[in-house]
C-alpha positions, 0 to 999 in steps of 0.5 A: 152478061146483062146489067140486071144479072150483074146487079143480082150477082153483086148483091149475092156476093155482098150478102154472103161476104157480109154474113160470114163475119156477121154471124160472129157479131150476132153471137158475140152480141155486137150487132150495133158495132157493125152499125158504128163501123159502117159509118165511121169508116167514112172518116178513114176514107176521107183521111185516106183520100186527102193523103193520096188525092185519089178515090181509087187508091187501096190506101182508102181501104186501109184507112177505112179498116184502121178507122173501124179498128179505132172505133172498136178500140175507143168504144171498148176503152170507154166501156172498160172505164165502167162509167158508160155502158157499151151501147152508150159508148157506141152512141158517143164514138159513132156520131163523133167520128162520122160527124167529123167526116161529114164536116171535113167533106162539106168543108174541104171536099164538097166537089168530090164524089163522097156525098153522104147519100151515096155512103148511106144508101148506095146505088146498086143500079150504078154498079154495072157502069164501073167496069173492070178491064184487063188489057183493054178487055171488059171482063165485067162489073168491078164490084163483082171482082172487088167484093169477090176478093173480099168474100174469099178473104172472109171465107178463108178467115172463117175456115182457117180460124173457125176453131179460135172464133168458136171458142172465143165467141162462146167462152173467151176465158177457156180460149185464154186457158187454151193459149189463144189470144181473144184480143187478137181474134177479136180485133182480127174479126173487127178488121174483117168487118171494116174491110167488108164494110168499106168494100161493100158500101160503095155498091150497096151503101152502109144501110144494106151492109148492116142489113146483110151483116146482121139481118141474115145471121139473126134470121139463121139464128132463129132456125138452127143452134149449130154454128156451121149450119148457121154460117151456111144458112146466113149466106143462103138467106142473104143471097135470097134476100138480095135476089128477092129485093132486086125483083121487088125493086124491078116490080115497083120501080123503087130503090134496089138497096132499099128493097133488099133491106125491106126483104131482109126485114120481111124474111126475118119477120116470117122466120120470127113468127113461123120458125119451127124451133124458135118462132113466135107461134111455136113459143106461144103453142109450147107455153100453152101446152106447158101451162095445161100440163102443169095445171093437170099435174097440180090438179092430180097432186090436189086430188092425191093429197085428199084421196081417201080423207074425210074432206075428199068430197069437199076438196075434190068435188066436181062442183067445189074444187074450182074454189080451192084451185082458184081457176075459172070454170072454163079452164077447169073443164079444159083440164078435166077433159084433158086428163079424162082423155088420158085416163088419168082421172074419172068422176064418181059420185061427183068426186074427181078420182085418180085412176091407177095410172093417174096415181102413179103419174102423180107420184112420179111427177111429184118425185121428179119435182122434189128431186129437181130441187 
């Protein structure tokens, strides 16, 4: 297998592995927690390294996972005091733990391959050089197997605990009543996030881990309301971002991880603007339609209230009604033409009048509004 293909496979595996816990972070409004965890796990790795004096020991993953959980615990402990908000607590805990790791590295491990650039940015181009060998036989890049294992763990976690994750995410009080432990599910999810982050950041860096963990689920969230569909879409979008990012990096001869993060942002921006259900254009178009619809009802209510009365010619006159409704001439003309096309109104002797269907529609709309209160 070519190194180019291995890089893209690693990117897709990392993207899917990150998107699985990322969906629940987004829905639980804990996106910034992933940023904190992907940085503070460095302290766990440093401590693990000093304990075993090896960069390949599994104790580094254990230390990083524990540090991720400690980060969540310290953040929530500060937040529970009600003296600081959650984002402020993250802003205190994350720089503190990450800075401690940087100080320790610069003071005691400057000669070890634990530089901050590799942690933050990673380098996918080097991933194929780290080979997995079984009985002396090269079976591919090591990252494919390490992240593949983490992907399987994440997949099993989501499948086995899907019901618990769903209930705790949307209604933790109901979860408690039903006998589930929201705290246990919460810290299990944070452990999964920590393990995923530490497994991925050697290959892709913490910045790309955040992009895959948050960018893809947020993009999927703009497309669907169904949780299962959101999980599947997150993985597909993450994989697509990885492949497109690699192609962009090859085309421009720039950083692979940086290009993938850029593509994550670009795809999100496109969905943010053009999504058929929650896109910016859809929302603007919907609000414009609602404004015209509401204005049409207001006009018909006004005509109905003065229908057959002495002041009808003044209140509903084609040349005087604009002053009563406080609309500009262009908007009034738009609404009148809209209602005429729908055969709700007609003009007779320069007075706007309701048709039979317009009168019935006005009465029905008024009753719906009143009953709604």
